[in-house]
VOBA-1610 file (N, C-alpha, C; in pm, whole numbers, padded with zeros to 5 digits, always signed):
BEGIN
Met+00084-00121+00000Met+00000+00000+00000Met+00087+00125+00000Arg+00193+00125+00084Arg+00281+00243+00091Arg+00351+00265-00043Ile+00392+00155-00108Ile+00460+00167-00237Ile+00364+00225-00340Ser+00241+00175-00343Ser+00141+00225-00438Ser+00114+00373-00414Leu+00105+00413-00286Leu+00081+00552-00254Leu+00197+00640-00297Ala+00318+00590-00280Ala+00437+00665-00321Ala+00438+00686-00471Ile+00403+00582-00545Ile+00398+00593-00692Ile+00293+00694-00733Ala+00178+00689-00669Ala+00070+00782-00702Ala+00112+00926-00674Cys+00178+00948-00560Cys+00223+01082-00525Cys+00326+01133-00625Ala+00417+01044-00664Ala+00519+01083-00763Ala+00455+01122-00895Ala+00350+01050-00932Ala+00281+01080-01057Ala+00215+01218-01050Val+00154+01248-00935Val+00090+01379-00918Val+00193+01491-00925Val+00308+01472-00858Val+00414+01573-00860Val+00463+01596-01001Ala+00481+01487-01077Ala+00528+01500-01215Ala+00430+01576-01300Leu+00301+01545-01283Leu+00197+01615-01360Leu+00190+01762-01324Leu+00203+01794-01194Leu+00199+01933-01151Leu+00320+02011-01204Ser+00437+01946-01205Ser+00557+02012-01254Ser+00545+02044-01401Val+00499+01945-01479Val+00480+01967-01622Val+00373+02073-01644Gly+00266+02068-01562Gly+00158+02166-01577Gly+00206+02307-01552Ala+00293+02324-01452Ala+00347+02458-01424Ala+00428+02511-01540Leu+00506+02423-01601Leu+00588+02466-01713Leu+00505+02497-01837Thr+00394+02424-01857Thr+00312+02450-01974Thr+00242+02584-01964Gln+00234+02640-01843Gln+00178+02775-01831Gln+00275+02879-01884Gln+00404+02845-01890Gln+00504+02939-01940Gln+00519+02931-02091Phe+00499+02813-02148Phe+00522+02790-02290Phe+00398+02728-02353Pro+00373+02757-02481Pro+00260+02692-02548Pro+00284+02541-02559Leu+00185+02462-02521Leu+00202+02317-02525Leu+00211+02268-02669Lys+00134+02327-02757Lys+00129+02281-02895Lys+00240+02344-02979Gln+00318+02260-03045Gln+00422+02311-03134Gln+00361+02354-03266Asp+00393+02476-03308Asp+00344+02528-03435Asp+00442+02486-03544Val+00423+02363-03594Val+00518+02304-03688Val+00506+02372-03824Glu+00621+02407-03881Glu+00625+02471-04012Glu+00576+02374-04120Arg+00492+02422-04208Arg+00447+02342-04323Arg+00530+02381-04443Leu+00598+02283-04501Leu+00693+02308-04608Leu+00628+02303-04745Ala+00691+02368-04839Ala+00649+02362-04979Ala+00763+02301-05060Gln+00728+02230-05167Gln+00830+02168-05251Gln+00925+02275-05305Gly+01051+02238-05317Gly+01148+02332-05372Gly+01289+02280-05362Pro+01384+02350-05421Pro+01524+02306-05420Pro+01594+02340-05289Met+01714+02293-05278Met+01798+02326-05163Met+01825+02476-05161Arg+01839+02531-05039Arg+01866+02674-05027Arg+01957+02700-04907Val+02020+02818-04907Val+02105+02857-04796Val+02047+02982-04730Asp+02039+02981-04597Asp+01986+03094-04521Asp+02093+03142-04422Arg+02102+03272-04403Arg+02194+03328-04305Arg+02133+03318-04166Val+02209+03268-04071Val+02165+03260-03931Val+02219+03380-03853Lys+02352+03395-03857Lys+02421+03509-03796Lys+02545+03536-03880Glu+02617+03641-03848Glu+02736+03675-03924Glu+02834+03557-03927Gly+02862+03508-04048Gly+02956+03397-04063Gly+02896+03260-04042Leu+02766+03251-04016Leu+02701+03122-03992Leu+02576+03110-04079Tyr+02568+02999-04152Tyr+02459+02977-04245Tyr+02403+02836-04226Val+02277+02817-04266Val+02216+02685-04264Val+02171+02652-04406Ile+02198+02528-04447Ile+02157+02480-04578Ile+02042+02383-04557Arg+01927+02418-04613Arg+01806+02337-04598Arg+01761+02281-04733Gly+01682+02170-04725Gly+01629+02112-04846Gly+01720+02005-04903Pro+01687+01950-05023Pro+01569+01985-05103Pro+01440+01943-05033Phe+01332+02011-05070Phe+01202+01990-05008Phe+01119+01900-05100Leu+01092+01778-05054Leu+01038+01674-05140Leu+00913+01609-05080Lys+00826+01560-05166Lys+00709+01486-05120Lys+00750+01351-05065Cys+00671+01299-04976Cys+00678+01161-04923Cys+00787+01139-04818Gly+00910+01178-04847Gly+01017+01150-04753Gly+01140+01232-04787Thr+01248+01213-04709Thr+01368+01294-04728Thr+01442+01263-04857Arg+01404+01153-04926Arg+01459+01123-05058Arg+01350+01126-05164Gly+01235+01182-05128Gly+01125+01190-05222Gly+01042+01063-05223Cys+00947+01056-05312Cys+00859+00939-05322Cys+00935+00822-05382Arg+00925+00708-05318Arg+00997+00589-05363Arg+00897+00475-05385Pro+00929+00379-05470Pro+00836+00268-05498Pro+00789+00199-05370Asn+00660+00189-05354Asn+00597+00123-05239Asn+00631+00190-05105Gly+00680+00314-05111Gly+00714+00385-04989Gly+00594+00458-04932Pro+00599+00497-04805Pro+00487+00567-04741Pro+00475+00711-04791Asp+00354+00763-04787Asp+00330+00902-04821Asp+00234+00959-04717Asp+00284+01047-04631Asp+00201+01106-04526Asp+00138+01238-04571Gly+00156+01271-04699Gly+00097+01392-04752Gly+00177+01518-04722Leu+00295+01503-04659Leu+00375+01618-04619Leu+00499+01633-04707Ile+00559+01750-04701Ile+00687+01776-04766Ile+00798+01756-04662His+00904+01688-04702His+01014+01655-04611His+01145+01712-04664Glu+01246+01714-04577Glu+01380+01757-04617Glu+01484+01677-04540Pro+01601+01651-04602Pro+01711+01590-04527Pro+01758+01685-04417Gly+01852+01638-04335Gly+01897+01715-04220Gly+01957+01850-04254Asp+01939+01944-04162Asp+01994+02079-04179Asp+02147+02077-04168Val+02213+02136-04266Val+02358+02150-04267Val+02394+02292-04223Ala+02491+02304-04134Ala+02540+02437-04095Ala+02679+02457-04153Met+02710+02581-04189Met+02847+02612-04230Met+02893+02737-04158Arg+03009+02724-04095Arg+03071+02836-04023Arg+03187+02885-04107Ile+03178+03010-04152Ile+03281+03068-04235Ile+03386+03133-04146Thr+03513+03099-04169Thr+03623+03161-04096Thr+03721+03220-04198Pro+03814+03306-04155Pro+03912+03361-04249Pro+04002+03255-04312Ala+04008+03135-04252Ala+04096+03030-04302Ala+04023+02917-04372Gly+03891+02925-04380Gly+03815+02819-04445Gly+03682+02793-04377Val+03619+02684-04417Val+03483+02654-04374Val+03481+02531-04284Ile+03405+02541-04175Ile+03375+02426-04090Ile+03231+02386-04122Leu+03212+02266-04173Leu+03081+02218-04216Leu+03026+02121-04113Ile+02898+02133-04084Ile+02833+02041-03991Ile+02729+01962-04069Asp+02754+01831-04084Asp+02670+01737-04158Asp+02673+01766-04309Asp+02616+01673-04389Asp+02631+01684-04535Asp+02518+01620-04615Lys+02412+01574-04547Lys+02294+01514-04612Lys+02330+01382-04682Tyr+02256+01347-04788Tyr+02278+01223-04862Tyr+02391+01242-04964Pro+02450+01133-05014Pro+02555+01146-05116Pro+02512+01227-05238Glu+02387+01207-05281Glu+02340+01279-05399Glu+02318+01427-05374Asn+02323+01468-05247Asn+02304+01610-05212Asn+02436+01687-05199Val+02547+01614-05188Val+02674+01679-05153Val+02716+01784-05255Ala+02701+01756-05383Ala+02742+01852-05486Ala+02665+01983-05470Asp+02535+01973-05444Asp+02455+02095-05426Asp+02493+02167-05297Val+02523+02091-05191Val+02568+02153-05066Val+02695+02235-05091Leu+02790+02174-05161Leu+02918+02243-05187Leu+02899+02363-05279Thr+02806+02353-05372Thr+02776+02467-05460Thr+02723+02584-05378Leu+02636+02554-05281Leu+02583+02660-05197Leu+02689+02719-05105Val+02781+02635-05059Val+02894+02686-04980Val+02974+02786-05065Lys+03000+02748-05190Lys+03079+02835-05279Lys+03005+02962-05315Ser+02872+02959-05304Ser+02796+03082-05332Ser+02813+03185-05220Ile+02863+03140-05106Ile+02885+03229-04992Ile+03032+03268-04979Thr+03123+03171-05002Thr+03266+03197-04986Thr+03347+03110-05083Pro+03459+03164-05134Pro+03547+03082-05218Pro+03641+02994-05136Leu+03640+03012-05005Leu+03731+02936-04918Leu+03692+02788-04913Pro+03788+02698-04896Pro+03760+02555-04896Pro+03703+02505-04764Val+03636+02390-04770Val+03593+02321-04649Val+03715+02257-04584Lys+03737+02288-04458Lys+03854+02236-04386Lys+03820+02122-04291Tyr+03703+02129-04229Tyr+03661+02024-04136Tyr+03514+01994-04157Leu+03477+01869-04133Leu+03337+01826-04132Leu+03307+01765-03996Leu+03206+01817-03927Leu+03163+01765-03798Leu+03028+01696-03816Asn+03005+01587-03743Asn+02880+01512-03753Asn+02798+01523-03624Thr+02665+01537-03639Thr+02577+01543-03522Thr+02531+01404-03478His+02516+01311-03571His+02485+01170-03542His+02501+01092-03672His+02466+00964-03673His+02505+00879-03786His+02399+00861-03894His+02280+00915-03879His+02172+00884-03972His+02200+00936-04113Gly+02158+00854-04210Gly+02193+00879-04350Gly+02146+01011-04406Asp+02029+01059-04362Asp+01979+01185-04418Asp+02058+01305-04367His+02150+01280-04274His+02237+01385-04220His+02381+01371-04267Val+02432+01247-04270Val+02577+01232-04289Val+02621+01120-04383Ser+02530+01064-04462Ser+02577+00957-04552Ser+02654+01013-04670Gly+02665+01147-04679Gly+02754+01209-04777Gly+02897+01219-04730Asn+02927+01167-04611Asn+03063+01177-04555Asn+03171+01126-04650Ala+03143+01012-04714Ala+03245+00952-04800Ala+03285+01048-04912Asn+03187+01120-04965Asn+03216+01217-05070Asn+03309+01327-05020Ile+03283+01373-04896Ile+03364+01480-04838Ile+03504+01429-04804Arg+03512+01307-04755Arg+03644+01252-04720Arg+03731+01234-04843Glu+03669+01209-04959Glu+03746+01197-05083Glu+03816+01328-05118Met+03770+01439-05063Met+03831+01570-05086Met+03949+01593-04992Gly+03976+01495-04904Gly+04085+01509-04808Gly+04047+01582-04681Val+03917+01595-04658Val+03867+01665-04540Val+03850+01568-04425Asp+03898+01604-04307Asp+03880+01520-04188Asp+03737+01530-04139Val+03683+01414-04097Val+03548+01407-04040Val+03562+01379-03891Ile+03506+01467-03809Ile+03521+01460-03664Ile+03384+01432-03601Ala+03380+01338-03507Ala+03252+01301-03445Ala+03275+01229-03313His+03168+01216-03236His+03173+01136-03113His+03205+00992-03148Lys+03272+00923-03057Lys+03315+00786-03083Lys+03198+00692-03112Asn+03081+00718-03050Asn+02966+00632-03076Asn+02911+00650-03218Ile+02931+00769-03275Ile+02888+00791-03413Ile+02971+00704-03506Arg+03101+00702-03485Arg+03187+00616-03567Arg+03145+00469-03551Glu+03121+00427-03426Glu+03081+00288-03403Glu+02950+00255-03472Asn+02856+00350-03474Asn+02729+00327-03543Asn+02749+00319-03694Phe+02836+00401-03750Phe+02870+00389-03892Phe+02918+00248-03923Leu+03011+00200-03841Leu+03069+00067-03865Leu+02965-00042-03843Arg+02880-00025-03743Arg+02778-00126-03713Arg+02682-00146-03830Ile+02641-00037-03894Ile+02545-00049-04005Ile+02616-00051-04141Arg+02749-00054-04137Arg+02831-00061-04259Arg+02801+00055-04355Gln+02796+00172-04298Gln+02773+00293-04377Gln+02909+00355-04411Pro+02937+00379-04538Pro+03066+00437-04576Pro+03083+00578-04519Gly+03209+00619-04507Gly+03238+00755-04464Gly+03245+00774-04315Glu+03280+00668-04242Glu+03289+00680-04096Glu+03388+00790-04057Pro+03361+00862-03949Pro+03454+00966-03903Pro+03593+00910-03879Asn+03695+00988-03913Asn+03833+00942-03893Asn+03900+01006-03772Ile+03829+01099-03705Ile+03875+01157-03579Ile+03757+01155-03483Thr+03778+01106-03361Thr+03668+01097-03264Thr+03706+01163-03132Phe+03603+01189-03051Phe+03622+01241-02916Phe+03527+01168-02823Ala+03546+01184-02692Ala+03464+01113-02594Ala+03349+01201-02545Asp+03378+01301-02466Asp+03272+01386-02409Asp+03264+01523-02474Gln+03379+01579-02508Gln+03378+01709-02574Gln+03503+01726-02657Gly+03491+01812-02757Gly+03604+01842-02843Gly+03589+01983-02897Ala+03688+02028-02973Ala+03682+02161-03032Ala+03767+02166-03157Val+03728+02254-03249Val+03805+02282-03369Val+03834+02432-03369Tyr+03958+02466-03402Tyr+03999+02606-03408Tyr+04048+02634-03549Leu+03988+02732-03613Leu+04024+02763-03752Leu+04005+02913-03776Gly+04111+02978-03821Gly+04102+03119-03855Gly+04056+03206-03740Gly+04096+03170-03618Gly+04057+03248-03501Gly+03916+03220-03451Val+03850+03120-03509Val+03714+03082-03469Val+03717+02948-03396Glu+03644+02939-03286Glu+03633+02814-03210Glu+03493+02755-03231Val+03490+02626-03260Val+03364+02552-03266Val+03376+02433-03172Gln+03285+02423-03076Gln+03290+02319-02975Gln+03190+02207-03005Met+03223+02086-02958Met+03138+01969-02976Met+03113+01904-02839Phe+02987+01880-02807Phe+02953+01823-02677Phe+02868+01697-02694Tyr+02908+01591-02623Tyr+02821+01476-02607Tyr+02754+01490-02471Leu+02623+01510-02470Leu+02550+01543-02348Leu+02465+01426-02296Gly+02471+01312-02365Gly+02393+01196-02322Gly+02310+01140-02436Arg+02246+01028-02409Arg+02164+00960-02510Arg+02032+01035-02531Gly+01976+01015-02646Gly+01847+01075-02676Gly+01791+01014-02803His+01804+01086-02912His+01764+01035-03043His+01845+00910-03077Thr+01977+00913-03048Thr+02067+00798-03061Thr+02159+00799-02939Asn+02261+00713-02943Asn+02360+00714-02834Asn+02484+00795-02872Gly+02475+00872-02981Gly+02591+00950-03023Gly+02559+01096-03049Asp+02438+01140-03015Asp+02395+01277-03046Asp+02497+01379-02997Thr+02539+01465-03087Thr+02640+01566-03056Thr+02583+01705-03080Val+02603+01793-02984Val+02563+01932-02998Val+02685+02012-03042Ile+02671+02083-03152Ile+02777+02169-03203Ile+02750+02311-03156Tyr+02849+02370-03090Tyr+02831+02502-03026Tyr+02926+02605-03088Phe+02867+02717-03127Phe+02942+02831-03180Phe+02942+02938-03070Pro+03039+02935-02979Pro+03031+03019-02859Pro+03030+03169-02888Asp+03102+03213-02991Asp+03105+03356-03019Asp+02971+03407-03073Leu+02889+03316-03123Leu+02759+03352-03179Leu+02642+03308-03090Lys+02673+03242-02979Lys+02570+03190-02889Lys+02463+03110-02965Thr+02513+03019-03048Thr+02425+02938-03134Thr+02468+02792-03126Val+02371+02702-03129Val+02399+02558-03131Val+02332+02494-03252His+02392+02385-03298His+02327+02294-03392His+02306+02165-03313Thr+02181+02124-03300Thr+02150+02011-03210Thr+02136+01878-03281Gly+02145+01875-03417Gly+02107+01751-03482Gly+01964+01718-03446Asp+01932+01590-03442Asp+01793+01550-03420Asp+01752+01542-03272Leu+01834+01597-03182Leu+01786+01614-03044Leu+01665+01707-03041Ile+01667+01808-03128Ile+01553+01898-03142Ile+01524+01911-03291Ile+01398+01894-03330Ile+01359+01912-03469Ile+01225+01986-03472Asp+01189+02035-03590Asp+01059+02099-03605Asp+00957+01990-03635Gly+00929+01912-03533Gly+00841+01796-03543Gly+00857+01715-03416Met+00788+01602-03407Met+00798+01524-03285Met+00930+01448-03278Pro+00981+01424-03158Pro+01109+01355-03144Pro+01099+01209-03186Val+01203+01162-03250Val+01213+01021-03292Val+01317+00953-03206Ile+01286+00835-03154Ile+01377+00762-03067Ile+01428+00639-03143Asp+01555+00640-03179Asp+01617+00529-03252Asp+01671+00429-03148Tyr+01586+00335-03108Tyr+01629+00240-03006Tyr+01744+00150-03053Pro+01743+00096-03177Pro+01859+00019-03222Pro+01988+00101-03223Gly+01974+00233-03241Gly+02090+00322-03241Gly+02124+00375-03104Gly+02065+00318-02998Gly+02100+00356-02862Gly+02016+00467-02804Gly+01904+00504-02868Gly+01819+00610-02818Gly+01739+00570-02696Ser+01685+00670-02627Ser+01605+00648-02507Ser+01516+00768-02483Ala+01387+00745-02463Ala+01294+00854-02436Ala+01323+00919-02301Leu+01355+00839-02202Leu+01380+00893-02069Leu+01512+00969-02063Glu+01615+00914-02125Glu+01744+00983-02127Glu+01738+01107-02215Phe+01654+01103-02317Phe+01637+01214-02411Phe+01607+01344-02336Val+01512+01338-02243Val+01473+01458-02168Val+01590+01508-02082Lys+01665+01417-02022Lys+01782+01457-01942Lys+01887+01524-02030Thr+01902+01473-02151Thr+02000+01531-02242Thr+01958+01671-02285Ile+01828+01693-02306Ile+01781+01828-02338Ile+01807+01921-02220Asp+01790+01871-02098Asp+01825+01950-01979Asp+01971+01994-01984Asn+02060+01903-02021Asn+02201+01936-02032Asn+02226+02038-02143Leu+02154+02023-02252Leu+02163+02120-02361Leu+02128+02261-02314Leu+02025+02271-02232Leu+01978+02402-02187Leu+02076+02471-02093Lys+02176+02398-02043Lys+02279+02459-01958Lys+02382+02537-02041Ile+02383+02515-02171Ile+02476+02588-02258Ile+02424+02730-02279Asp+02515+02824-02289Asp+02478+02964-02308Asp+02453+02991-02457Phe+02328+02974-02500Phe+02293+03001-02640Phe+02158+03072-02645Asp+02135+03142-02754Asp+02005+03204-02776Asp+01940+03159-02906Thr+02018+03092-02990Thr+01970+03051-03123Thr+02007+02906-03146Met+01916+02831-03208Met+01938+02689-03231Met+01904+02650-03374Ile+01997+02579-03438Ile+01972+02515-03567Ile+01930+02371-03535Pro+01810+02329-03574Pro+01765+02194-03542Pro+01815+02091-03644Gly+01784+01966-03618Gly+01818+01862-03714Gly+01739+01874-03842His+01614+01918-03829His+01526+01943-03944His+01442+02065-03912Gly+01431+02156-04006Gly+01337+02266-03989Gly+01400+02401-03967Arg+01316+02492-03924Arg+01352+02633-03910Arg+01439+02657-03787Val+01515+02765-03792Val+01596+02807-03678Val+01504+02846-03563Met+01541+02807-03441Met+01457+02828-03323Met+01532+02904-03214Thr+01458+02941-03109Thr+01514+03010-02994Thr+01533+02912-02877Lys+01601+02959-02773Lys+01621+02875-02655Lys+01487+02848-02586Asp+01397+02946-02585Asp+01266+02923-02524Asp+01190+02814-02599Glu+01209+02805-02729Glu+01142+02698-02804Glu+01200+02562-02769Val+01328+02557-02734Val+01387+02432-02685Val+01326+02395-02550Arg+01310+02494-02463Arg+01246+02469-02333Arg+01105+02413-02353Ala+01031+02473-02445Ala+00895+02428-02472Ala+00894+02286-02529Tyr+00993+02254-02611Tyr+01005+02120-02668Tyr+01024+02016-02559Lys+01107+02050-02462Lys+01129+01959-02349Lys+00998+01933-02273Val+00919+02040-02251Val+00791+02024-02181Val+00699+01930-02258Arg+00694+01946-02390Arg+00610+01857-02471Arg+00654+01711-02456Phe+00786+01691-02461Phe+00838+01555-02451Phe+00804+01496-02314Glu+00824+01573-02209Glu+00788+01525-02075Glu+00639+01493-02066Thr+00558+01575-02130Thr+00413+01552-02128Thr+00380+01421-02198Met+00441+01398-02315Met+00416+01274-02387Met+00464+01153-02307Asn+00581+01165-02245Asn+00631+01055-02163Asn+00536+01025-02047Glu+00485+01129-01982Glu+00394+01109-01869Glu+00264+01044-01916Arg+00218+01079-02033Arg+00097+01017-02087Arg+00119+00869-02116Met+00238+00835-02166Met+00266+00693-02190Met+00279+00619-02058Arg+00342+00681-01960Arg+00349+00618-01827Arg+00210+00591-01772Asp+00121+00687-01792Asp-00015+00672-01742Asp-00086+00555-01809Leu-00064+00536-01938Leu-00123+00421-02007Leu-00072+00290-01946Val+00057+00287-01918Val+00116+00168-01857Val+00056+00143-01719Arg+00045+00249-01638Arg-00011+00234-01503Arg-00154+00182-01508Arg-00229+00225-01610Arg-00369+00184-01621Arg-00385+00052-01695Asn-00271-00013-01721Asn-00269-00145-01786Asn-00335-00143-01924Val-00322-00031-01994Val-00367-00027-02134Val-00271-00112-02215Pro-00319-00215-02285Pro-00229-00305-02358Pro-00148-00232-02465Lys-00029-00282-02488Lys+00060-00221-02587Lys-00002-00220-02726Asp-00081-00322-02759Asp-00139-00328-02893Asp-00250-00224-02914Gln-00287-00152-02806Gln-00386-00046-02821Gln-00323+00091-02849Val-00191+00092-02864Val-00122+00212-02911Val-00034+00180-03031Ala-00066+00072-03100Ala+00021+00023-03207Ala+00005+00097-03338Thr-00115+00144-03369Thr-00139+00213-03496Thr-00128+00363-03476Leu-00115+00435-03586Leu-00102+00579-03576Leu-00227+00643-03516Glu-00343+00596-03557Glu-00467+00653-03503Glu-00480+00625-03354Gln-00442+00503-03313Gln-00447+00471-03170Gln-00350+00560-03091Ala-00229+00577-03144Ala-00129+00658-03074Ala-00173+00804-03067Arg-00229+00853-03176Arg-00278+00992-03177Arg-00382+01013-03068Thr-00471+00915-03052Thr-00579+00928-02955Thr-00530+00908-02813Gln-00458+00797-02790Gln-00416+00761-02655Gln-00319+00863-02595Leu-00231+00919-02679Leu-00130+01013-02629Leu-00167+01159-02657Lys-00284+01180-02715Lys-00333+01316-02744Lys-00226+01398-02818Leu-00178+01341-02927Leu-00068+01404-02999Leu-00107+01538-03060Ala-00234+01557-03091Ala-00277+01685-03147Ala-00252+01800-03049Asp-00263+01772-02919Asp-00236+01874-02816Asp-00092+01925-02825Leu-00002+01838-02873Leu+00140+01870-02878Leu+00183+01924-03015Gly+00091+01916-03112Gly+00126+01955-03249Gly+00202+01847-03322Trp+00198+01724-03268Trp+00278+01615-03323Trp+00193+01505-03388Asp+00066+01531-03411Asp-00020+01427-03468Asp+00008+01402-03614Asn+00064+01500-03685Asn+00096+01482-03827Asn+00215+01569-03864Ser+00324+01553-03791Ser+00447+01627-03822Ser+00532+01545-03918Val+00640+01604-03969Val+00724+01535-04067Val+00790+01410-04010Ser+00794+01399-03877Ser+00861+01285-03814Ser+00765+01189-03744Thr+00634+01213-03753Thr+00538+01131-03680Thr+00542+00985-03725Thr+00547+00964-03857Thr+00550+00827-03909Thr+00675+00754-03865Ala+00789+00823-03867Ala+00915+00762-03822Ala+00907+00729-03673Trp+00850+00820-03594Trp+00836+00797-03450Trp+00753+00672-03423Leu+00648+00651-03502Leu+00559+00537-03479Leu+00633+00404-03490Gly+00737+00400-03569Gly+00812+00275-03585Gly+00873+00224-03456Ser+00887+00311-03356Ser+00945+00271-03228Ser+00843+00269-03115Ile+00714+00274-03148Ile+00612+00286-03044Ile+00614+00170-02945Gly+00640+00048-02995Gly+00644-00067-02905Gly+00759-00059-02807Arg+00878-00018-02855Arg+00994-00004-02767Arg+00973+00112-02669Tyr+00904+00215-02715Tyr+00874+00330-02629Tyr+00786+00285-02512Tyr+00681+00210-02542Tyr+00592+00156-02438Tyr+00672+00070-02340Asp+00757-00017-02396Asp+00836-00107-02311Asp+00930-00031-02219Glu+00992+00078-02270Glu+01082+00155-02187Glu+01009+00218-02069Met+00890+00269-02096Met+00812+00330-01988Met+00764+00224-01888Ala+00728+00108-01939Ala+00683-00001-01852Ala+00798-00047-01760Ala+00918-00056-01815Ala+01033-00102-01738Ala+01073-00002-01630Ala+01036+00124-01650Ala+01076+00229-01556Ala+00978+00246-01442Gln+00866+00171-01442Gln+00765+00185-01336Gln+00817+00135-01203
//
């Protein structure tokens, strides 16, 4: 009885804490709706740019035979480029077929060469162009788990320089820092920090859509929230996400609240003994977890998120 009461009290405290935070931030994410179009480069701050697109129907590589179509426009991962007097530091590179266009857009901003490539995580829509960049003689730097994930899935272009918890690149008087803050989307998620600009590139730790948990890649819904907490300790005001528009630090705070809310809703289903097969389909998940409240019922990543729904349920059940 005492154990049951303690669990109930903890649940109430968690709900009250999340409720207090939702009064500060809008619970529903206003996800950007994309239109089809080519790759483009946008200025973030002086010397820092983001390369977005191409914007394609069905998925990040467009419509494919027998592939899913959620009716939305998608884009591969956001690439950042930091221009220095001595060259370019590139963060991620999209798919192999995108690399030529990425480099063309870099050249539209500066004639200086790419000197370093940093990776945020191992997923193909972000970094499977690595092999193309390495052929240019450019070093690829990443967390050690990213390299291990490349090797595990036999993806070409594995990073040739790794770090454990943090690293830095210095070029032309500019410092770019790399932090491993814990598991989340994968077990190698790296935050790239531009300290002079108070800007971060988070990879898929934060996206303009619902969070995706890659359990085979070492992801964790519970650790994800802790990692976002660690991210918020960094002194930044601007964030380049893994996918989507540039955001503010307050939007990252709001994202964390949404994630905590979704986690608490899944915990509640487990506590009430709602069977796992009753959250197996997209419609069931939308209803049971009230995804529309979060703005995540039909985001660019909702279909991908659903692929891990069973593991998500199991993680919450194991944590009871």
